[in-house]
C-alpha positions in Angstrom: 0.0 0.0 0.0 1.2 3.5 -0.7 2.1 6.0 1.9 -0.6 8.6 2.7 0.3 12.0 4.0 -2.4 14.1 5.5 -1.4 17.8 5.8 -2.4 20.2 8.5 -5.5 22.3 7.9 -4.6 25.5 5.9 -7.2 27.4 7.8 -5.5 26.7 11.1 -2.2 28.0 9.6 -3.8 31.1 8.2 -5.4 31.9 11.6 -2.1 31.4 13.3 -0.3 33.7 10.8 -3.0 36.5 11.1 -3.1 36.2 14.9 0.7 36.4 15.1 0.8 39.5 12.9 -2.0 41.1 14.9 -0.1 40.4 18.2 3.1 42.0 16.7 1.1 45.1 15.7 -0.6 45.3 19.0 2.7 45.0 20.8 4.2 47.8 18.8 1.1 50.0 19.4 1.4 49.4 23.2 5.1 50.1 23.1 4.4 53.5 21.4 2.0 54.4 24.2 4.6 53.8 26.9 5.7 57.4 26.8 2.2 58.9 27.1 1.3 61.4 29.8 -1.2 59.2 31.6 1.2 56.2 31.9 2.6 56.0 35.5 4.8 52.9 34.8 6.3 53.0 31.3 8.6 50.1 32.0 5.6 47.8 32.8 3.9 48.9 29.5 7.1 48.3 27.6 7.6 44.8 29.1 4.0 43.9 28.4 4.1 45.1 24.9 7.4 43.3 24.4 5.9 40.0 25.6 2.9 40.4 23.3 5.1 41.2 20.4 7.4 38.2 21.0 4.4 35.9 21.3 3.2 37.1 17.9 6.7 36.7 16.5 6.8 33.1 17.8 3.4 32.4 16.2 4.7 33.7 12.8 7.9 31.7 13.1 5.9 28.5 13.9 3.7 29.1 10.8 6.7 29.7 8.6 8.4 26.6 9.9 5.2 24.6 9.2 5.2 25.9 5.7 8.9 24.9 5.1 8.8 21.6 7.0 5.1 20.5 7.2 4.0 18.2 9.9 1.9 15.6 8.3 -0.1 12.7 9.7 1.7 9.8 7.9 0.0 6.4 7.3 1.9 3.6 5.7 2.4 -0.1 5.9 4.7 0.2 9.0 2.4 2.3 11.1 1.0 5.7 12.0 3.3 8.7 12.5 2.7 12.3 13.6 5.8 14.5 14.1 3.9 17.0 16.2 2.3 14.8 18.9 2.7 11.1 19.5 5.5 10.2 17.1 5.6 6.7 15.4 3.2 3.9 16.4 3.6 0.6 14.6 0.5 -1.4 13.5 1.3 -4.3 15.9 0.9 -1.9 18.8 -2.5 -0.7 17.7 -5.6 -2.4 19.2 -8.4 -0.3 18.0 -9.3 3.0 16.2 -12.4 4.6 17.6 -14.3 7.8 16.9 -14.1 10.0 20.0 -16.5 12.8 20.9 -17.0 14.1 24.4 -17.4 17.4 26.3 -14.2 17.9 28.3 -13.9 20.5 31.1 -16.5 22.0 33.4 -18.7 25.1 33.3 -17.7 27.9 31.0 -14.4 26.1 30.3 -16.0 23.0 28.7 -15.0 22.1 25.2 -16.5 19.6 22.7 -13.6 17.4 21.7 -13.8 15.3 18.5 -11.2 13.0 17.0 -9.9 9.5 16.6 -8.7 7.7 19.7 -6.2 5.0 18.8 -6.0 2.3 21.4 -2.5 0.8 22.0 -1.3 -2.3 23.7 1.3 -0.7 25.9 0.7 3.1 26.4 3.8 3.4 28.5 6.0 2.2 25.7 4.6 5.0 23.5 5.0 7.5 26.2 8.7 6.5 26.9 9.6 7.4 23.2 8.3 10.9 23.6 10.7 13.4 25.0 10.6 17.0 26.2 7.6 19.3 25.8 6.1 17.0 23.2 5.2 14.7 26.0 2.5 17.1 27.4 -0.2 16.4 24.8 0.0 12.6 24.8 0.3 12.4 28.6 -2.8 14.7 28.9 -4.6 12.5 26.3 -3.6 9.4 28.3 -5.0 10.8 31.5 -8.3 12.0 30.0 -9.0 9.4 27.3 -7.0 6.3 28.2 -4.6 6.4 25.2 -1.7 8.7 24.4 -2.5 8.5 20.6 -5.3 10.9 19.7 -5.9 12.4 16.3 -7.9 15.6 16.7 -10.5 16.4 14.0 -9.7 20.1 13.6 -5.9 19.8 13.1 -5.9 18.0 9.7 -7.1 19.0 6.2 -9.0 15.7 5.7 -12.4 15.0 7.2 -12.4 12.8 10.3 -14.4 10.1 8.5 -11.9 9.9 5.7 -9.0 9.5 8.1 -10.9 6.9 10.1 -11.7 4.9 7.0 -8.0 5.1 5.8 -6.7 4.0 9.2 -9.2 1.1 9.4 -8.2 0.0 5.9 -4.5 0.0 6.7 -5.0 -1.7 10.1 -7.2 -4.4 8.4 -4.6 -4.9 5.6 -1.8 -5.2 8.2 -3.6 -7.8 10.2 -4.4 -9.8 7.1 -0.7 -9.8 6.0 0.6 -10.5 9.5 -1.8 -13.5 9.8 -0.9 -14.9 6.4 2.8 -14.4 7.2 2.5 -16.2 10.5 0.7 -19.2 8.9 3.3 -19.8 6.1 
C-alpha cells in the first residue's frame, strides 16, 4: 500500500499567521503608548508590549516553519506517524481505532472534543519514546482518554471520517498480511 500524508489544515495555519501579525502590531502599538502622559509605569507597559510582540513573532515563526517543513499525519504499511504529537506507532501496537466525541472541562471552560482515539497495547512504551515538551499532549490525552494516541479532528485537512476509513483500511490490511505471514 502506498504512503498517505495528510497535511495540517490550511485554515489553522492562516489563523495562526494572522493572529501572530495582529499580536506584533498590538505589541508595537502598546510600546508606542509607553511614553504617554497618563502612563505611570512606562517600563511595565514596555515589558507587556514586548511580551505580546514576542508571542506574535513566535506564532509567525511557527507558521513559517510549518510551511517549510510540514508536519503531516503519515499512514503507511509500517504504522502511524505524527511528528507534532505522538511520534511513530507501529501497527502491531494498535488495538483499536475509535471515533471519540466528548465534552471535556467544566462550566464555562467546557469544550466539545472530536477526533480519533487509537487504542494501543502498551501506552507506557509509546510515552517513553516521547521526550521534552512534546510529552505534554500525549500524557494529557492518556489521563483524559486512556490512550496517548489521539488524532484531533480540527488539526488535519481531511475529514475525520476519511482519516478513520483510511486508518481502518491500513489496520485491516496489516492484520491480514501478518496472519498470512504467520501461517506460512
